[in-house]
N, CA, C and O atoms as a DFTB+ gen file, in Angstrom:
592 C
 N C O
     1  1      24.426     156.476     129.933
     2  2      25.053     156.380     128.643
     3  2      26.566     156.377     128.779
     4  3      27.264     155.615     128.111
     5  1      27.076     157.268     129.681
     6  2      28.505     157.306     129.907
     7  2      28.998     155.960     130.419
     8  3      30.071     155.488     130.043
     9  1      28.207     155.363     131.268
    10  2      28.582     154.086     131.839
    11  2      28.639     153.011     130.747
    12  3      29.561     152.196     130.741
    13  1      27.696     152.996     129.849
    14  2      27.659     152.060     128.751
    15  2      28.852     152.270     127.819
    16  3      29.449     151.302     127.350
    17  1      29.198     153.523     127.551
    18  2      30.341     153.848     126.706
    19  2      31.640     153.372     127.369
    20  3      32.543     152.863     126.704
    21  1      31.711     153.548     128.676
    22  2      32.903     153.121     129.400
    23  2      33.053     151.600     129.322
    24  3      34.157     151.099     129.111
    25  1      31.940     150.855     129.493
    26  2      31.983     149.397     129.404
    27  2      32.369     148.960     127.987
    28  3      33.167     148.038     127.821
    29  1      31.821     149.604     126.989
    30  2      32.137     149.272     125.597
    31  2      33.619     149.530     125.330
    32  3      34.281     148.744     124.653
    33  1      34.127     150.624     125.860
    34  2      35.545     150.960     125.694
    35  2      36.420     149.870     126.325
    36  3      37.403     149.441     125.721
    37  1      36.069     149.422     127.535
    38  2      36.832     148.383     128.226
    39  2      36.788     147.075     127.432
    40  3      37.808     146.399     127.291
    41  1      35.611     146.719     126.913
    42  2      35.473     145.486     126.121
    43  2      36.313     145.580     124.847
    44  3      37.000     144.626     124.480
    45  1      36.258     146.727     124.177
    46  2      37.041     146.913     122.949
    47  2      38.536     146.829     123.262
    48  3      39.280     146.198     122.511
    49  1      38.979     147.435     124.327
    50  2      40.396     147.391     124.715
    51  2      40.815     145.948     125.048
    52  3      41.907     145.521     124.675
    53  1      39.956     145.205     125.741
    54  2      40.268     143.820     126.100
    55  2      40.371     142.966     124.834
    56  3      41.277     142.144     124.702
    57  1      39.433     143.170     123.910
    58  2      39.486     142.421     122.660
    59  2      40.728     142.775     121.846
    60  3      41.359     141.894     121.261
    61  1      41.078     144.051     121.805
    62  2      42.272     144.486     121.076
    63  2      43.522     143.849     121.675
    64  3      44.400     143.389     120.944
    65  1      43.600     143.822     122.993
    66  2      44.750     143.204     123.657
    67  2      44.791     141.706     123.361
    68  3      45.852     141.146     123.087
    69  1      43.637     141.074     123.418
    70  2      43.566     139.647     123.156
    71  2      43.969     139.337     121.711
    72  3      44.742     138.412     121.464
    73  1      43.454     140.098     120.777
    74  2      43.808     139.895     119.377
    75  2      45.287     140.148     119.141
    76  3      45.912     139.468     118.326
    77  1      45.845     141.109     119.840
    78  2      47.278     141.384     119.718
    79  2      48.101     140.207     120.195
    80  3      49.113     139.869     119.582
    81  1      47.680     139.578     121.281
    82  2      48.392     138.413     121.797
    83  2      48.272     137.257     120.810
    84  3      49.255     136.570     120.534
    85  1      47.086     137.045     120.287
    86  2      46.880     135.974     119.325
    87  2      47.712     136.217     118.073
    88  3      48.322     135.288     117.544
    89  1      47.741     137.455     117.594
    90  2      48.507     137.776     116.388
    91  2      50.005     137.594     116.616
    92  3      50.734     137.244     115.687
    93  1      50.466     137.827     117.837
    94  2      51.885     137.683     118.135
    95  2      52.278     136.237     118.383
    96  3      53.459     135.896     118.309
    97  1      51.318     135.394     118.673
    98  2      51.610     134.005     118.980
    99  2      51.670     133.190     117.686
   100  3      50.756     132.425     117.379
   101  1      52.741     133.365     116.947
   102  2      52.885     132.625     115.692
   103  2      53.434     131.235     115.991
   104  3      54.160     131.049     116.968
   105  1      53.097     130.285     115.176
   106  2      53.549     128.909     115.349
   107  2      54.986     128.791     114.865
   108  3      55.256     128.915     113.671
   109  1      55.905     128.554     115.789
   110  2      57.320     128.461     115.432
   111  2      57.796     127.012     115.371
   112  3      58.992     126.754     115.234
   113  1      56.862     126.068     115.471
   114  2      57.248     124.657     115.430
   115  2      57.796     124.308     114.046
   116  3      57.251     124.721     113.022
   117  1      58.877     123.545     114.042
   118  2      59.434     123.114     112.773
   119  2      58.896     121.727     112.437
   120  3      58.527     120.960     113.326
   121  1      58.857     121.426     111.177
   122  2      58.341     120.141     110.736
   123  2      59.362     119.043     111.012
   124  3      60.563     119.235     110.818
   125  1      58.877     117.897     111.463
   126  2      59.735     116.751     111.715
   127  2      60.162     116.169     110.371
   128  3      59.352     116.044     109.452
   129  1      61.440     115.815     110.266
   130  2      61.978     115.254     109.034
   131  2      62.916     114.107     109.383
   132  3      63.599     114.146     110.406
   133  1      62.948     113.078     108.525
   134  2      63.824     111.923     108.730
   135  2      64.659     111.722     107.468
   136  3      64.143     111.773     106.352
   137  1      65.960     111.491     107.665
   138  2      66.867     111.222     106.549
   139  2      67.732     110.023     106.930
   140  3      68.239     109.945     108.050
   141  1      67.899     109.083     105.984
   142  2      68.792     107.940     106.190
   143  2      70.056     108.193     105.384
   144  3      70.001     108.524     104.200
   145  1      71.206     108.030     106.052
   146  2      72.479     108.235     105.368
   147  2      73.200     106.924     105.131
   148  3      73.545     106.218     106.080
   149  1      73.431     106.594     103.865
   150  2      74.231     105.420     103.516
   151  2      74.500     105.450     102.022
   152  3      73.623     105.782     101.225
   153  1      75.717     105.102     101.656
   154  2      76.072     105.024     100.241
   155  2      75.923     103.601      99.711
   156  3      76.020     103.371      98.506
   157  1      75.689     102.649     100.607
   158  2      75.579     101.244     100.209
   159  2      74.214     101.013      99.561
   160  3      73.180     101.337     100.144
   161  1      74.219     100.455      98.360
   162  2      72.957     100.168      97.679
   163  2      72.805      98.693      97.316
   164  3      71.701      98.240      97.013
   165  1      73.910      97.940      97.345
   166  2      73.847      96.505      97.039
   167  2      74.334      95.712      98.248
   168  3      75.270      96.108      98.942
   169  1      73.676      94.592      98.475
   170  2      74.014      93.746      99.614
   171  2      73.695      92.303      99.223
   172  3      72.776      92.055      98.442
   173  1      74.450      91.362      99.762
   174  2      74.182      89.946      99.466
   175  2      74.276      89.135     100.750
   176  3      74.728      89.637     101.779
   177  1      73.851      87.887     100.684
   178  2      73.864      87.003     101.843
   179  2      75.245      87.014     102.483
   180  3      76.262      86.945     101.793
   181  1      75.267      87.100     103.792
   182  2      76.525      87.151     104.530
   183  2      76.974      88.564     104.839
   184  3      77.848      88.771     105.681
   185  1      76.378      89.547     104.159
   186  2      76.742      90.950     104.386
   187  2      75.833      91.569     105.437
   188  3      74.695      91.142     105.630
   189  1      76.361      92.581     106.110
   190  2      75.525      93.412     106.974
   191  2      76.005      94.849     106.860
   192  3      77.185      95.106     106.626
   193  1      75.081      95.774     107.027
   194  2      75.337      97.199     106.904
   195  2      74.614      97.886     108.049
   196  3      73.502      97.494     108.404
   197  1      75.235      98.915     108.635
   198  2      74.563      99.698     109.673
   199  2      74.115     101.018     109.081
   200  3      74.924     101.795     108.574
   201  1      72.806     101.263     109.152
   202  2      72.235     102.518     108.671
   203  2      72.100     103.494     109.833
   204  3      71.951     103.092     110.987
   205  1      72.153     104.777     109.511
   206  2      71.964     105.827     110.500
   207  2      70.837     106.740     110.022
   208  3      70.833     107.192     108.877
   209  1      69.895     107.001     110.906
   210  2      68.798     107.918     110.584
   211  2      68.971     109.188     111.394
   212  3      69.292     109.141     112.582
   213  1      68.756     110.331     110.742
   214  2      68.819     111.625     111.409
   215  2      67.420     112.226     111.428
   216  3      66.780     112.372     110.386
   217  1      66.952     112.575     112.632
   218  2      65.638     113.192     112.802
   219  2      65.851     114.652     113.161
   220  3      66.595     114.965     114.089
   221  1      65.201     115.543     112.430
   222  2      65.258     116.972     112.738
   223  2      63.847     117.479     113.031
   224  3      62.856     116.875     112.620
   225  1      63.778     118.597     113.749
   226  2      62.488     119.213     114.045
   227  2      61.756     118.612     115.226
   228  3      60.574     118.890     115.425
   229  1      62.442     117.787     116.021
   230  2      61.810     117.170     117.192
   231  2      62.866     116.914     118.255
   232  3      64.046     116.745     117.947
   233  1      62.433     116.888     119.506
   234  2      63.351     116.563     120.600
   235  2      63.685     115.072     120.593
   236  3      64.811     114.678     120.899
   237  1      62.695     114.244     120.240
   238  2      62.899     112.794     120.182
   239  2      63.559     112.465     118.844
   240  3      62.931     112.586     117.792
   241  1      64.805     112.054     118.883
   242  2      65.584     111.773     117.666
   243  2      65.577     110.295     117.297
   244  3      66.296     109.887     116.385
   245  1      64.771     109.480     117.993
   246  2      64.785     108.036     117.758
   247  2      63.859     107.660     116.601
   248  3      62.922     108.383     116.263
   249  1      64.158     106.502     116.007
   250  2      63.337     105.975     114.922
   251  2      63.028     104.506     115.183
   252  3      63.689     103.847     115.985
   253  1      62.021     104.015     114.494
   254  2      61.711     102.597     114.479
   255  2      62.018     102.102     113.073
   256  3      61.553     102.675     112.087
   257  1      62.809     101.028     112.988
   258  2      63.250     100.485     111.709
   259  2      62.326      99.361     111.263
   260  3      61.760      98.644     112.088
   261  1      62.179      99.216     109.945
   262  2      61.389      98.118     109.385
   263  2      61.931      97.763     108.006
   264  3      62.569      98.581     107.343
   265  1      61.667      96.534     107.588
   266  2      62.058      96.056     106.263
   267  2      60.793      95.781     105.458
   268  3      59.805      95.278     105.993
   269  1      60.827      96.113     104.170
   270  2      59.662      95.848     103.319
   271  2      59.527      94.362     102.993
   272  3      58.449      93.911     102.608
   273  1      60.619      93.592     103.146
   274  2      60.572      92.148     102.897
   275  2      61.402      91.443     103.959
   276  3      62.569      91.119     103.739
   277  1      60.789      91.213     105.107
   278  2      61.486      90.635     106.260
   279  2      62.034      89.235     105.995
   280  3      62.964      88.797     106.672
   281  1      61.467      88.530     105.015
   282  2      61.953      87.189     104.701
   283  2      63.289      87.229     103.955
   284  3      63.971      86.210     103.852
   285  1      63.667      88.408     103.431
   286  2      64.938      88.563     102.713
   287  2      65.924      89.416     103.501
   288  3      67.105      89.081     103.591
   289  1      65.444      90.515     104.070
   290  2      66.315      91.493     104.724
   291  2      65.753      91.849     106.090
   292  3      64.589      92.236     106.201
   293  1      66.574      91.722     107.139
   294  2      66.131      92.104     108.476
   295  2      66.859      93.375     108.892
   296  3      67.925      93.696     108.368
   297  1      66.269      94.089     109.837
   298  2      66.905      95.296     110.382
   299  2      66.620      95.343     111.880
   300  3      65.480      95.176     112.312
   301  1      67.684      95.576     112.674
   302  2      67.529      95.633     114.127
   303  2      67.105      97.029     114.555
   304  3      67.069      97.954     113.743
   305  1      66.783      97.176     115.836
   306  2      66.396      98.487     116.360
   307  2      67.550      99.487     116.296
   308  3      67.331     100.692     116.427
   309  1      68.779      98.998     116.096
   310  2      69.949      99.870     115.967
   311  2      70.298     100.160     114.508
   312  3      71.307     100.811     114.236
   313  1      69.479      99.687     113.565
   314  2      69.708      99.969     112.157
   315  2      70.683      99.029     111.470
   316  3      71.177      99.340     110.386
   317  1      70.971      97.880     112.082
   318  2      71.867      96.902     111.454
   319  2      71.036      96.053     110.494
   320  3      70.105      95.358     110.900
   321  1      71.397      96.126     109.210
   322  2      70.674      95.429     108.146
   323  2      71.440      94.164     107.786
   324  3      72.649      94.216     107.559
   325  1      70.748      93.026     107.730
   326  2      71.376      91.745     107.417
   327  2      70.495      90.982     106.435
   328  3      69.270      90.980     106.553
   329  1      71.137      90.331     105.462
   330  2      70.399      89.488     104.532
   331  2      70.039      88.193     105.264
   332  3      70.921      87.476     105.735
   333  1      68.751      87.900     105.356
   334  2      68.247      86.708     106.034
   335  2      68.333      85.502     105.108
   336  3      68.737      84.417     105.526
   337  1      67.953      85.696     103.857
   338  2      67.972      84.613     102.873
   339  2      68.282      85.201     101.507
   340  3      67.709      86.217     101.112
   341  1      69.185      84.562     100.796
   342  2      69.549      85.022      99.454
   343  2      68.383      84.777      98.504
   344  3      67.867      83.661      98.439
   345  1      67.963      85.796      97.769
   346  2      66.865      85.598      96.819
   347  2      67.339      84.839      95.576
   348  3      68.537      84.773      95.301
   349  1      66.400      84.275      94.837
   350  2      66.726      83.562      93.598
   351  2      67.145      84.534      92.494
   352  3      67.941      84.185      91.623
   353  1      66.614      85.731      92.536
   354  2      66.953      86.793      91.580
   355  2      67.263      88.052      92.370
   356  3      66.801      88.201      93.501
   357  1      68.042      88.965      91.788
   358  2      68.298      90.251      92.442
   359  2      66.949      90.878      92.797
   360  3      66.047      90.935      91.962
   361  1      66.819      91.343      94.031
   362  2      65.537      91.837      94.537
   363  2      65.740      93.168      95.252
   364  3      66.679      93.323      96.033
   365  1      64.858      94.126      94.983
   366  2      64.922      95.415      95.677
   367  2      64.091      95.351      96.947
   368  3      62.933      94.933      96.935
   369  1      64.713      95.776      98.048
   370  2      64.060      95.769      99.355
   371  2      64.292      97.128     100.000
   372  3      65.411      97.641      99.993
   373  1      63.244      97.705     100.552
   374  2      63.350      98.999     101.230
   375  2      63.483      98.791     102.732
   376  3      62.818      97.936     103.318
   377  1      64.357      99.592     103.343
   378  2      64.439      99.664     104.797
   379  2      63.873     101.027     105.170
   380  3      64.310     102.052     104.645
   381  1      62.906     101.038     106.072
   382  2      62.178     102.258     106.418
   383  2      62.489     102.671     107.848
   384  3      62.472     101.850     108.765
   385  1      62.776     103.966     108.024
   386  2      62.950     104.550     109.356
   387  2      61.753     105.460     109.613
   388  3      61.483     106.372     108.831
   389  1      61.040     105.215     110.699
   390  2      59.883     106.020     111.073
   391  2      60.222     106.822     112.317
   392  3      60.652     106.259     113.324
   393  1      60.032     108.133     112.253
   394  2      60.317     109.002     113.405
   395  2      59.351     108.670     114.537
   396  3      58.137     108.653     114.333
   397  1      59.878     108.408     115.716
   398  2      59.020     108.144     116.866
   399  2      58.291     109.397     117.325
   400  3      57.233     109.304     117.947
   401  1      58.845     110.572     117.028
   402  2      58.221     111.838     117.407
   403  2      56.972     112.117     116.569
   404  3      56.047     112.779     117.040
   405  1      56.940     111.618     115.339
   406  2      55.807     111.818     114.432
   407  2      55.805     110.640     113.455
   408  3      56.544     110.638     112.470
   409  1      54.974     109.646     113.737
   410  2      55.006     108.400     112.959
   411  2      54.533     108.565     111.515
   412  3      54.591     107.614     110.735
   413  1      54.069     109.754     111.155
   414  2      53.728     109.986     109.746
   415  2      54.969     110.374     108.938
   416  3      54.914     110.457     107.711
   417  1      56.087     110.612     109.632
   418  2      57.338     111.007     108.971
   419  2      58.251     109.804     108.844
   420  3      58.645     109.195     109.838
   421  1      58.585     109.470     107.592
   422  2      59.380     108.269     107.308
   423  2      60.438     108.590     106.265
   424  3      60.325     109.554     105.508
   425  1      61.473     107.752     106.248
   426  2      62.477     107.790     105.188
   427  2      62.752     106.350     104.797
   428  3      62.640     105.444     105.622
   429  1      63.110     106.140     103.538
   430  2      63.392     104.781     103.070
   431  2      64.741     104.746     102.373
   432  3      65.144     105.707     101.718
   433  1      65.432     103.625     102.523
   434  2      66.689     103.379     101.816
   435  2      66.489     102.097     101.024
   436  3      66.113     101.067     101.584
   437  1      66.741     102.161      99.723
   438  2      66.508     101.025      98.847
   439  2      67.800     100.237      98.632
   440  3      68.821     100.790      98.222
   441  1      67.734      98.948      98.913
   442  2      68.843      98.029      98.675
   443  2      68.489      97.106      97.521
   444  3      67.331      96.721      97.356
   445  1      69.491      96.754      96.724
   446  2      69.354      95.645      95.797
   447  2      70.030      94.463      96.473
   448  3      71.247      94.452      96.660
   449  1      69.227      93.470      96.836
   450  2      69.765      92.258      97.458
   451  2      70.138      91.333      96.312
   452  3      69.276      90.879      95.560
   453  1      71.433      91.058      96.185
   454  2      71.937      90.272      95.069
   455  2      71.665      88.787      95.271
   456  3      71.759      88.269      96.384
   457  1      71.329      88.115      94.184
   458  2      71.041      86.673      94.262
   459  2      72.304      85.921      94.660
   460  3      73.424      86.399      94.479
   461  1      72.091      84.753      95.198
   462  2      73.216      83.885      95.544
   463  2      73.887      84.270      96.848
   464  3      73.584      85.293      97.462
   465  1      74.792      83.426      97.236
   466  2      75.523      83.605      98.490
   467  2      76.726      84.518      98.292
   468  3      77.159      84.750      97.163
   469  1      77.248      85.019      99.364
   470  2      78.472      85.814      99.314
   471  2      79.631      84.918      98.917
   472  3      79.641      83.730      99.239
   473  1      80.585      85.468      98.236
   474  2      81.757      84.721      97.801
   475  2      82.574      84.310      99.020
   476  3      82.856      85.122      99.901
   477  1      82.949      83.023      99.053
   478  2      83.747      82.500     100.149
   479  2      84.822      81.594      99.567
   480  3      84.551      80.790      98.676
   481  1      86.030      81.727     100.072
   482  2      87.131      80.862      99.641
   483  2      87.685      80.171     100.883
   484  3      88.013      80.822     101.875
   485  1      87.783      78.845     100.813
   486  2      88.355      78.101     101.939
   487  2      89.440      77.165     101.415
   488  3      89.406      76.735     100.262
   489  1      90.395      76.862     102.276
   490  2      91.490      75.942     101.935
   491  2      91.271      74.614     102.639
   492  3      90.562      74.543     103.642
   493  1      91.883      73.565     102.110
   494  2      91.704      72.231     102.678
   495  2      92.421      72.044     104.016
   496  3      92.199      71.045     104.700
   497  1      93.267      72.985     104.387
   498  2      93.958      72.895     105.677
   499  2      94.093      74.295     106.263
   500  3      94.183      75.282     105.533
   501  1      94.104      74.365     107.577
   502  2      94.242      75.667     108.233
   503  2      95.702      76.016     108.481
   504  3      96.072      77.189     108.436
   505  1      96.537      75.011     108.744
   506  2      97.962      75.252     108.986
   507  2      98.798      74.193     108.263
   508  3      98.331      73.085     107.998
   509  1     100.018      74.552     107.959
   510  2     100.943      73.598     107.337
   511  2     102.359      73.984     107.741
   512  3     102.705      75.164     107.792
   513  1     103.171      72.974     108.027
   514  2     104.574      73.224     108.348
   515  2     105.393      72.853     107.113
   516  3     105.318      71.732     106.610
   517  1     106.167      73.808     106.644
   518  2     106.958      73.590     105.426
   519  2     108.419      73.856     105.748
   520  3     108.763      74.890     106.320
   521  1     109.270      72.919     105.376
   522  2     110.708      73.106     105.526
   523  2     111.268      73.613     104.193
   524  3     110.647      73.456     103.142
   525  1     112.408      74.201     104.259
   526  2     113.049      74.726     103.048
   527  2     113.178      73.629     102.015
   528  3     113.652      72.535     102.319
   529  1     112.751      73.920     100.776
   530  2     112.844      72.979      99.675
   531  2     111.634      72.067      99.533
   532  3     111.527      71.356      98.534
   533  1     110.725      72.062     100.493
   534  2     109.538      71.213     100.420
   535  2     108.371      71.989      99.800
   536  3     108.387      73.219      99.740
   537  1     107.392      71.267      99.356
   538  2     106.158      71.888      98.851
   539  2     104.966      71.282      99.565
   540  3     105.018      70.156     100.059
   541  1     103.911      72.039      99.607
   542  2     102.645      71.571     100.175
   543  2     101.562      71.904      99.166
   544  3     101.491      73.022      98.657
   545  1     100.726      70.928      98.887
   546  2      99.629      71.157      97.958
   547  2      98.405      71.633      98.743
   548  3      97.944      70.958      99.664
   549  1      97.888      72.802      98.366
   550  2      96.673      73.344      98.968
   551  2      95.556      73.287      97.939
   552  3      95.782      73.492      96.746
   553  1      94.363      73.009      98.407
   554  2      93.198      72.996      97.534
   555  2      92.236      74.080      98.012
   556  3      91.830      74.109      99.174
   557  1      91.886      74.961      97.095
   558  2      90.951      76.048      97.425
   559  2      89.563      75.677      96.937
   560  3      89.397      75.146      95.839
   561  1      88.566      75.963      97.769
   562  2      87.163      75.748      97.399
   563  2      86.473      77.102      97.392
   564  3      86.507      77.828      98.385
   565  1      85.856      77.435      96.283
   566  2      85.136      78.703      96.139
   567  2      83.652      78.412      96.189
   568  3      83.171      77.528      95.481
   569  1      82.915      79.143      97.016
   570  2      81.461      78.987      97.091
   571  2      80.820      80.357      97.008
   572  3      81.428      81.374      97.343
   573  1      79.585      80.356      96.558
   574  2      78.831      81.603      96.442
   575  2      79.162      82.331      95.160
   576  3      80.042      81.915      94.406
   577  1      78.459      83.412      94.917
   578  2      78.657      84.250      93.732
   579  2      78.738      83.374      92.477
   580  3      79.618      83.558      91.637
   581  1      77.817      82.427      92.364
   582  2      77.742      81.502      91.225
   583  2      78.952      80.596      91.136
   584  3      79.248      80.076      90.061
   585  1      79.665      80.392      92.244
   586  2      80.818      79.485      92.327
   587  2      81.831      79.698      91.205
   588  3      82.264      78.737      90.568
   589  1      82.206      80.940      90.963
   590  2      83.164      81.252      89.896
   591  2      84.591      81.060      90.316
   592  3      85.504      81.285      89.521
């Protein structure tokens, strides 16, 4: 009987120690989070913007970029966003950053891609030599932004 009591005591002590270790082993892992920082919300053909994503809660701070409408807005692996084609109407397009450490963690930045081309002004000549008292006629051509 003493022997049985001694074995039971040892088993109880082992279980108590094991439970103590389990109780002390709390999960200290932090949740992975992704945030995109940019104040730019409107973009048009000819424009490009570089987005930055910040990943917290993981050693791997990298993200994979994607566009919700690749035919209008492209994004490189470095977060450079470029209008591929000007839409006929102002169109909202999301750029998504997915944490490589946890692909269920994403952040999105919404752009309004403005219709039409970017405003461009060109002159009929690149250089002109003018002497004192002379005039030169320049012609400006405006394109894009509804050619205003």
